C-alpha positions as CSV (number, residue, x, y, z in Angstrom):
1,M,89.9,142.5,110.8
2,V,93.3,144.1,111.5
3,D,93.3,147.7,110.1
4,S,95.9,148.4,107.5
5,P,98.1,145.4,108.1
6,T,101.9,146.0,107.9
7,E,103.3,144.3,104.9
8,R,107.0,143.6,104.9
9,Q,108.8,143.2,101.6
10,L,111.8,140.9,101.7
11,A,114.0,139.8,98.8
12,T,116.4,136.8,98.6
13,S,117.9,134.7,95.9
14,V,116.3,131.5,97.2
15,L,113.3,131.1,99.6
16,V,113.0,127.8,101.5
17,V,109.5,127.1,102.8
18,G,109.8,124.7,105.8
19,T,112.4,124.6,108.5
20,G,112.7,120.8,109.0
21,G,115.7,118.7,107.9
22,A,115.0,118.9,104.2
23,G,114.7,122.7,104.1
24,L,117.8,123.1,106.3
25,R,120.0,120.8,104.2
26,A,119.0,122.8,101.1
27,A,119.6,126.1,102.8
28,I,123.0,124.9,104.0
29,E,124.1,123.9,100.5
30,L,123.0,127.3,99.2
31,A,124.8,129.2,101.9
32,E,128.0,127.2,101.5
33,R,127.9,128.2,97.8
34,G,127.6,131.8,98.7
35,V,124.0,132.1,97.6
36,E,121.6,134.4,99.6
37,V,118.9,132.2,101.2
38,L,116.0,132.8,103.5
39,M,114.0,130.1,105.4
40,V,110.5,130.5,106.7
41,G,108.3,128.0,108.6
42,K,105.2,127.8,110.8
43,R,106.9,125.7,113.5
44,P,109.9,126.6,115.7
45,K,113.0,125.4,113.8
46,A,114.2,123.4,116.9
47,D,110.9,121.5,117.0
48,A,110.2,120.7,113.3
49,H,108.6,117.4,112.4
50,T,112.0,115.9,111.6
51,T,112.7,115.8,115.4
52,L,110.0,113.0,115.7
53,A,111.9,110.6,113.4
54,A,113.3,108.2,115.9
55,G,114.8,105.0,114.6
56,G,117.5,105.8,112.1
57,I,118.8,106.8,108.8
58,N,119.8,104.5,105.9
59,A,123.1,104.2,104.0
60,A,125.0,101.2,102.8
61,L,128.1,102.0,104.8
62,S,129.0,98.3,105.3
63,T,130.3,99.0,108.8
64,M,128.4,96.0,110.2
65,D,127.7,93.8,107.1
66,A,130.5,94.0,104.5
67,E,128.2,92.5,101.8
68,D,125.9,95.5,101.7
69,S,126.0,97.9,98.8
70,W,124.1,100.8,97.4
71,Q,122.7,98.5,94.8
72,Q,121.2,96.2,97.5
73,H,119.8,99.2,99.3
74,A,118.2,100.2,96.0
75,A,116.9,96.7,95.4
76,D,115.3,96.6,98.9
77,T,113.8,100.1,98.4
78,I,112.1,99.2,95.0
79,T,111.0,95.8,96.3
80,E,109.3,97.2,99.3
81,S,107.8,100.0,97.2
82,Y,105.8,97.3,95.4
83,L,107.6,98.5,92.2
84,L,106.1,102.0,92.3
85,A,109.3,103.8,93.3
86,R,111.0,105.7,90.5
87,P,114.2,103.7,89.7
88,D,116.2,106.9,88.8
89,T,115.1,108.5,92.1
90,V,116.1,105.4,94.1
91,R,119.5,105.2,92.4
92,I,120.3,108.8,93.2
93,V,119.3,108.4,96.9
94,T,121.0,105.1,97.6
95,E,124.2,105.9,95.6
96,N,124.6,109.3,97.4
97,A,123.5,108.1,100.9
98,A,127.0,107.6,102.2
99,R,127.9,111.2,101.3
100,G,124.8,112.3,103.3
101,I,126.1,110.5,106.4
102,E,129.6,112.0,105.8
103,D,128.1,115.5,105.8
104,L,126.4,114.9,109.1
105,E,129.6,113.5,110.6
106,R,131.5,116.6,109.4
107,W,129.0,118.8,111.2
108,G,129.1,116.9,114.5
109,M,126.2,114.4,114.4
110,P,126.6,112.1,117.4
111,F,126.0,108.7,115.8
112,A,126.0,105.5,117.9
113,R,129.3,103.8,117.4
114,E,130.9,100.4,118.0
115,S,133.8,100.0,120.4
116,D,136.3,100.4,117.6
117,G,134.8,103.7,116.4
118,R,132.8,102.4,113.5
119,I,129.3,103.9,113.0
120,S,126.9,101.3,114.4
121,Q,124.1,100.1,112.2
122,R,121.0,98.1,113.0
123,F,118.3,96.2,111.2
124,F,115.0,97.9,110.2
125,G,112.1,96.0,108.8
126,A,112.6,94.5,105.3
127,H,116.3,95.4,105.0
128,T,118.6,92.7,103.7
129,Y,121.5,93.9,105.8
130,R,122.1,96.2,108.8
131,R,122.3,99.7,107.2
132,T,120.3,101.9,109.6
133,S,122.6,104.3,111.5
134,F,121.2,105.9,114.6
135,A,121.6,108.0,117.7
136,G,119.6,106.0,120.3
137,D,116.0,106.5,119.2
138,Y,116.5,110.3,119.0
139,T,118.0,110.2,115.5
140,G,115.7,112.8,113.9
141,L,116.2,115.1,116.8
142,E,120.0,114.9,116.6
143,I,119.9,115.4,112.9
144,Q,117.7,118.5,113.3
145,R,120.0,119.8,116.0
146,T,123.1,119.2,113.8
147,L,121.6,121.0,110.8
148,V,120.2,123.9,112.9
149,N,123.7,124.4,114.4
150,R,125.3,124.3,111.0
151,A,122.8,126.8,109.7
152,A,123.6,129.1,112.6
153,Q,127.3,128.8,111.8
154,L,126.6,129.9,108.3
155,G,124.4,132.8,109.4
156,I,121.3,131.6,107.6
157,R,118.3,133.7,108.3
158,I,115.2,131.8,109.6
159,I,111.7,133.2,110.3
160,D,109.9,130.4,112.0
161,T,106.6,132.3,112.8
162,C,105.6,132.7,109.2
163,Y,102.7,130.9,107.5
164,V,103.1,130.9,103.7
165,T,99.7,131.0,102.0
166,R,100.7,131.3,98.3
167,I,103.7,130.7,95.9
168,L,103.7,133.7,93.6
169,V,103.9,132.7,89.9
170,R,103.7,134.5,86.6
171,D,103.4,132.6,83.3
172,N,104.5,129.3,85.0
173,V,107.6,131.0,86.5
174,V,108.1,131.6,90.3
175,F,108.8,135.1,91.6
176,G,108.2,134.7,95.3
177,A,105.7,133.9,98.0
178,Y,103.2,135.5,100.3
179,G,102.2,134.9,103.9
180,F,101.6,136.3,107.4
181,D,103.2,136.3,110.8
182,L,101.5,133.9,113.2
183,E,102.0,136.2,116.2
184,S,101.4,139.7,114.9
185,G,99.4,139.1,111.7
186,D,101.8,141.2,109.7
187,R,102.1,140.3,106.1
188,Y,105.2,139.1,104.2
189,G,105.8,139.6,100.5
190,F,108.8,137.6,99.5
191,R,110.7,138.2,96.3
192,A,112.8,135.2,95.2
193,D,114.4,133.8,92.1
194,A,113.6,130.3,93.3
195,V,111.4,128.7,95.9
196,I,112.1,125.3,97.6
197,L,109.0,123.7,99.0
198,A,109.8,121.6,102.1
199,A,106.6,121.9,104.1
200,G,105.9,118.2,104.7
201,G,103.1,115.8,103.9
202,H,99.4,115.4,104.6
203,T,99.0,112.7,107.4
204,R,97.3,115.1,109.8
205,I,94.0,114.7,107.8
206,W,93.5,111.4,109.6
207,R,92.2,111.2,113.2
208,R,95.0,109.1,114.6
209,T,98.4,110.3,113.3
210,S,102.0,110.5,114.4
211,S,102.0,114.2,113.3
212,R,101.1,117.0,115.7
213,R,98.1,119.2,115.3
214,D,99.6,122.0,113.3
215,E,101.9,120.1,110.9
216,N,101.5,117.9,107.8
217,T,98.1,119.3,107.0
218,G,98.7,119.2,103.2
219,D,100.2,122.7,102.9
220,S,102.7,121.5,100.3
221,F,99.9,120.0,98.2
222,R,97.9,123.2,98.1
223,L,100.8,125.5,97.6
224,A,102.1,123.4,94.7
225,V,98.8,122.9,92.9
226,L,97.8,126.6,93.2
227,A,101.2,127.4,91.6
228,G,100.6,125.1,88.7
229,G,102.2,121.9,90.1
230,R,100.8,118.4,90.4
231,I,100.6,115.7,93.0
232,R,101.9,112.2,92.5
233,D,100.4,109.1,94.3
234,P,98.5,111.0,97.1
235,E,96.6,107.7,97.9
236,L,99.8,106.0,99.0
237,V,100.0,106.9,102.7
238,Q,102.0,104.8,105.2
239,F,100.2,103.7,108.3
240,H,102.8,102.9,110.9
241,P,101.9,99.8,113.0
242,S,102.7,101.3,116.4
243,G,100.8,104.5,117.3
244,L,99.6,105.0,120.9
245,I,95.9,104.7,121.7
246,E,95.9,107.0,124.7
247,P,95.9,109.6,126.2
248,E,93.4,111.0,123.7
249,N,95.4,114.2,123.1
250,S,98.4,112.1,122.1
251,A,96.6,109.4,120.1
252,G,98.8,108.3,117.3
253,T,102.1,109.3,118.9
254,L,104.7,107.0,117.4
255,V,106.5,104.2,119.2
256,S,109.6,103.9,117.1
257,E,110.2,101.0,114.7
258,A,113.4,100.7,116.6
259,A,111.4,98.9,119.3
260,R,110.7,96.1,116.8
261,G,114.2,96.3,115.3
262,E,115.7,95.6,118.8
263,G,113.5,92.5,119.3
264,G,110.1,93.8,120.4
265,I,107.3,91.2,120.1
266,L,103.7,91.9,118.9
267,R,100.8,90.0,120.6
268,N,97.0,90.3,120.2
269,G,94.5,90.6,123.0
270,E,94.6,86.9,123.5
271,G,98.4,86.9,124.0
272,E,99.1,85.3,120.6
273,R,102.2,86.4,118.7
274,F,100.1,87.1,115.6
275,M,102.7,88.0,113.0
276,K,103.4,84.3,112.5
277,R,100.0,84.3,110.7
278,Y,101.0,87.1,108.3
279,D,104.7,86.9,107.7
280,P,106.2,83.8,109.5
281,E,109.6,84.4,108.1
282,R,110.2,88.0,109.0
283,M,107.7,88.2,111.8
284,E,107.9,91.7,113.5
285,L,110.6,92.7,111.1
286,S,108.2,92.5,108.2
287,T,107.4,95.6,106.2
288,R,105.4,98.4,107.8
289,D,102.4,97.9,105.5
290,R,102.1,94.2,106.4
291,V,102.5,94.8,110.1
292,A,100.0,97.6,110.1
293,L,97.5,95.5,108.1
294,A,98.1,92.5,110.4
295,A,97.4,94.6,113.5
296,Y,94.3,96.2,111.8
297,T,93.0,92.7,111.0
298,E,93.5,91.4,114.5
299,I,91.6,94.3,115.9
300,K,88.9,94.2,113.2
301,E,88.3,90.5,113.8
302,G,87.9,90.9,117.5
303,R,91.3,89.7,118.7
304,G,92.5,93.1,119.8
305,T,92.8,94.5,123.3
306,A,89.9,95.9,125.2
307,K,90.7,99.4,124.0
308,G,91.0,98.4,120.4
309,G,94.7,97.8,119.9
310,V,97.4,95.2,120.1
311,W,100.4,94.8,122.4
312,L,104.1,95.6,121.6
313,D,106.3,94.0,124.3
314,V,110.0,94.8,124.8
315,S,110.0,93.8,128.5
316,H,111.9,90.6,127.8
317,L,114.9,92.6,126.6
318,P,117.7,93.5,129.0
319,R,117.0,96.7,130.8
320,E,120.4,98.0,129.7
321,T,119.4,97.5,126.0
322,I,116.2,99.4,126.5
323,M,117.9,102.3,128.3
324,R,120.7,102.6,125.7
325,R,118.8,101.7,122.5
326,L,115.3,102.9,123.2
327,P,115.6,105.9,125.6
328,R,113.0,108.0,123.9
329,V,110.4,105.2,123.9
330,Y,111.1,104.7,127.6
331,Q,110.8,108.3,128.5
332,T,107.7,108.9,126.3
333,M,105.7,106.1,127.9
334,L,106.6,107.2,131.4
335,E,105.5,110.8,130.6
336,L,102.3,109.9,128.8
337,Q,101.1,106.9,130.6
338,M,103.4,106.3,133.6
339,L,104.2,103.0,131.9
340,D,107.5,101.3,132.5
341,I,108.3,99.4,129.3
342,T,111.0,97.4,131.0
343,R,108.1,95.6,132.8
344,D,104.9,96.1,130.8
345,P,103.8,96.0,127.2
346,I,102.7,99.0,125.2
347,E,99.1,99.2,123.7
348,I,99.3,100.3,120.1
349,A,97.3,100.6,116.9
350,P,98.1,101.6,113.3
351,T,98.5,105.4,112.8
352,A,98.8,107.6,109.7
353,H,102.5,108.2,109.6
354,Y,104.0,109.2,106.2
355,S,103.0,110.6,102.9
356,M,104.8,108.4,100.3
357,G,103.3,110.4,97.5
358,G,103.6,114.2,97.2
359,V,104.4,117.0,94.8
360,W,105.4,115.7,91.3
361,V,109.1,116.3,90.8
362,R,111.8,115.4,88.3
363,A,114.3,112.8,89.6
364,Q,117.4,114.7,88.6
365,D,116.8,118.0,90.4
366,H,113.3,117.8,92.0
367,G,112.0,120.5,89.8
368,T,108.2,120.6,89.8
369,G,107.6,121.7,86.2
370,V,106.9,125.2,87.4
371,E,110.1,127.1,86.7
372,G,112.1,128.0,89.8
373,L,109.9,125.8,92.1
374,Y,111.4,122.7,93.7
375,A,110.0,120.3,96.3
376,I,112.0,118.1,98.7
377,G,111.5,115.8,101.7
378,E,108.0,114.5,102.5
379,A,106.6,117.2,100.3
380,S,108.0,115.4,97.3
381,S,107.5,112.0,95.6
382,G,109.2,109.3,93.7
383,L,111.3,107.4,96.2
384,H,108.9,105.4,98.4
385,G,106.2,104.1,96.1
386,A,103.5,102.0,97.9
387,N,105.6,101.2,101.0
388,R,108.4,103.3,102.5
389,L,111.4,101.4,103.7
390,G,112.0,102.4,107.3
391,G,115.0,104.8,107.6
392,N,114.8,106.1,104.0
393,S,113.0,109.4,104.7
394,L,115.9,110.9,106.6
395,I,118.5,110.0,104.0
396,E,116.3,111.3,101.2
397,L,116.1,114.8,102.8
398,L,119.9,114.9,103.0
399,V,120.6,113.7,99.5
400,Y,118.0,115.8,97.7
401,G,118.5,118.8,100.1
402,R,122.0,119.0,98.7
403,I,121.0,118.3,95.1
404,V,118.2,120.8,95.1
405,G,120.3,123.5,96.8
406,E,122.8,123.1,94.0
407,A,120.1,123.2,91.4
408,A,118.4,126.3,92.9
409,A,121.7,128.1,93.1
410,R,122.4,127.4,89.5
411,Y,118.9,128.5,88.4
412,S,119.2,131.8,90.4
413,A,122.6,132.5,88.9
414,E,121.4,132.0,85.3
415,L,118.2,134.0,85.7
416,S,118.6,137.1,83.5
417,V,115.3,138.8,84.4
418,Q,112.4,138.3,86.8
419,R,108.9,139.2,85.7
420,R,106.3,139.7,88.4
421,S,102.5,139.8,88.5
422,H,100.5,142.4,90.4
423,G,97.5,140.2,89.9
424,A,99.0,137.2,91.7
425,L,100.1,139.4,94.6
426,A,96.7,141.0,94.8
427,E,95.0,137.6,94.9
428,A,97.2,136.5,97.7
429,R,96.4,139.6,99.7
430,A,92.7,139.3,99.1
431,E,92.6,135.7,100.2
432,I,93.8,136.6,103.7
433,D,91.6,139.7,103.8
434,T,88.5,137.6,103.0
435,L,89.2,135.1,105.7
436,L,89.8,137.8,108.3
437,T,86.4,139.3,107.6
438,A,84.7,135.9,107.8
439,D,82.2,135.8,110.6
440,G,80.1,132.7,109.8
441,R,78.7,130.1,112.1
442,E,81.0,127.2,111.1
443,N,83.9,126.5,113.4
444,V,87.2,125.8,111.6
445,R,88.3,123.3,114.3
446,A,85.0,121.4,114.0
447,L,85.4,121.1,110.3
448,Q,88.9,119.8,110.7
449,R,87.6,117.1,113.0
450,A,84.9,116.3,110.5
451,L,87.4,115.9,107.8
452,R,89.6,113.7,109.9
453,N,86.7,111.5,110.8
454,T,85.8,111.2,107.1
455,M,89.3,110.1,106.1
456,T,89.7,107.7,109.0
457,E,86.4,106.0,108.2
458,H,86.7,105.9,104.5
459,A,90.4,106.0,103.6
460,G,92.2,104.2,106.4
461,V,94.2,101.0,106.3
462,V,91.6,99.1,104.3
463,R,89.4,100.8,101.7
464,D,86.6,100.0,99.2
465,A,84.8,101.8,96.4
466,A,81.6,102.4,98.5
467,G,83.5,103.9,101.4
468,I,85.7,106.1,99.2
469,S,82.6,107.4,97.3
470,A,80.9,108.1,100.7
471,G,84.0,109.9,101.7
472,L,83.9,112.1,98.6
473,S,80.3,112.9,99.3
474,E,81.1,113.9,102.9
475,L,84.0,116.0,101.6
476,D,81.5,117.9,99.3
477,E,79.5,118.7,102.4
478,I,82.5,119.9,104.3
479,E,83.5,122.2,101.4
480,D,80.0,123.6,101.3
481,R,80.1,124.3,105.1
482,M,83.5,126.1,104.6
483,A,81.7,128.9,102.9
484,D,80.2,129.9,106.2
485,I,83.3,129.8,108.5
486,G,84.3,132.3,111.1
487,V,87.9,133.4,111.7
488,H,88.6,135.3,114.9
489,P,92.3,136.2,115.7
490,D,92.8,137.5,119.2
491,A,95.5,138.9,121.5
492,A,97.3,135.5,121.6
493,G,97.9,135.6,117.8
494,F,96.7,134.6,114.5
495,Q,96.4,130.8,115.0
496,D,92.8,130.8,114.0
497,L,93.7,132.2,110.6
498,A,96.4,129.5,110.3
499,H,93.8,126.8,111.1
500,A,91.6,128.2,108.3
501,F,94.5,127.8,105.9
502,D,95.3,124.4,107.3
503,L,91.7,123.4,106.5
504,K,91.9,124.7,103.0
505,S,95.1,122.6,102.4
506,S,93.6,119.5,104.1
507,V,90.5,119.5,102.0
508,L,92.5,119.7,98.8
509,A,94.8,116.9,100.0
510,A,91.8,114.8,101.0
511,R,90.2,115.1,97.6
512,A,93.4,114.2,95.8
513,T,93.8,111.2,98.1
514,L,90.2,109.9,97.7
515,E,90.1,110.4,94.0
516,A,93.4,108.6,93.5
517,A,92.4,105.8,96.0
518,L,89.2,105.2,93.9
519,E,91.2,105.0,90.7
520,R,93.8,102.5,92.1
521,R,91.6,99.4,91.9
522,E,94.1,96.9,93.4
523,T,95.9,96.0,96.7
524,R,99.5,97.1,96.6
525,G,101.6,98.0,99.6
526,C,99.9,100.4,101.9
527,H,96.9,100.7,99.6
528,N,94.5,97.8,100.6
529,R,91.3,97.6,98.5
530,S,89.0,94.9,100.0
531,D,87.0,95.0,96.8
532,Y,90.2,94.5,94.7
533,P,92.4,92.2,96.9
534,A,94.9,91.3,94.2
535,L,97.8,93.3,92.8
536,D,97.1,94.4,89.2
537,P,100.3,94.5,87.0
538,R,98.5,97.0,84.7
539,L,98.5,99.5,87.7
540,R,102.3,99.5,88.1
541,V,102.0,103.2,87.3
542,N,102.1,106.4,89.3
543,L,98.8,108.4,89.5
544,V,99.3,112.1,89.0
545,W,96.5,114.5,90.2
546,S,96.3,118.0,89.0
547,G,93.0,119.1,90.4
548,P,89.4,117.7,91.0
549,G,88.6,115.0,88.6
550,R,92.0,115.3,86.8
551,L,94.1,112.1,87.1
552,E,96.7,110.8,84.7
553,R,98.7,107.6,84.7
554,E,102.5,108.0,84.6
555,E,104.6,105.1,83.3
556,I,107.5,103.9,85.5
557,P,110.9,103.2,83.8
558,A,112.4,99.7,83.9
559,V,114.6,98.8,86.9
560,P,118.3,98.7,85.9
561,E,119.8,95.2,85.8
562,E,122.4,95.8,88.4
563,I,119.5,96.5,90.9
564,A,116.9,94.1,89.5
565,R,119.1,91.0,90.0
566,L,119.2,91.7,93.7
567,M,115.4,92.1,94.2
568,R,113.0,89.6,95.7
569,D,109.6,88.8,94.4
570,V,106.8,91.2,95.2
571,S,103.6,89.4,96.2
572,T,100.4,90.3,98.0
573,E,99.4,86.7,98.5
574,G,97.6,86.3,101.8
575,K,97.9,90.0,102.5
576,L,94.2,90.7,102.9
577,V,93.0,88.1,105.4
578,E,89.5,89.3,106.0
């Protein structure tokens, strides 16, 4: 244990936890309004998870298809959510999407453009019109760079070596947060009127995932629940169709949906273009859940490749198109596999990609029900339902980043007094102290792998009651073993302590996911129950988890007529083939 750790006390009007696009957009709004804001994150701000979002960002700009509208964007979003998206949340995002793009333009975002200067837009799966703006297939990276630059212009302070372990609350009112420095181990005690949680989702709890090792480990889930918040629809996790199979240390790395959007073809191990069997009309431009399930089924039924995948082929496209529209895919495949995609197909398989559920929030301001605590980005819920429309995640963070920044500014200005709790602070300190003195036989990394194996085996693309129940039993065993872990920081830093907290968060997120998956006895969107292959109209509800064994059903409001009249039918007919 570190003797007498230094504890730095920092005060700010608003604390933002997470330095990706959502957190940055909120911080920018606060700074532009003259509100003191501090950002903290456990990853370097220039390499937050947002940088991995490749294909594009949605807004009905009508630069390519004049018939498009925010109402059609909303209709597509709700249709592809299998009616689980919150209509009020969808309306807010789609109606304000164009403003989000305008903000990025104003701050220097280098969007791809047509010869006459219009922002270029392309198709993504399940969109009625071309409404996905992009910057090659580096869209997320360019958005992150644009926001980081704007934050620097505004002088926003960012600490990106800080791991937040607790949100500090007294009587259901936030008064700050607690954490430690990943390099020195020094403690941070933050005093803040409001806290914005933008710490991502929980897809790292699966073995093959598009997230990197130290991100999306369910931190937002744990921080919110310990503070008194709840989790909505944790079972609804999007498996992206195209994750790499090898090399092993990069398994799950995403091949952008832009590859299919530009005309990529999917074939099984026998060379058959298999999407004609699952969605003959939309083929490769079908929804992510259907394409992922189709690939899973081909592999499961023995028509996959020798390494257990399927082929994604863009080699028939002009080389110029690939180099201009898919530069990141081209470079990634050269670096990881020495594969030239202008000549050879890419071997892929479904990968855990996006948490469509998340912290329960109100639509109007993304408040969590804990006063002064907000959640945005992949940490939040309400927009995506049971299937996220490709390109919606990036626009969501821009729209709600602005809205929540405004709400937090107003909350801070109106707060007349802040009451703190010595007990909450002492508990946060003691949690870290206890872990630093832990010298048990169980290895944290080994338990993380065991958890990922459990979730992959029992809560993957296709699930059933027996498997989910087995997963819960295995989770019980993992939690028992956690009582005997060892944590050993060294001269290189306190990453081992961070992994221990990652494990705590992952276990909570896994339990929420498994319990909600067991309760949702139907097949809807990304959630495929082989023992309940039909969609159940009675389960057109959101499942809200507030702790082990505590699940509630939340009714979903009716879809407004101006949106409903533009929607297509939602059906799962023929979805589960096996």
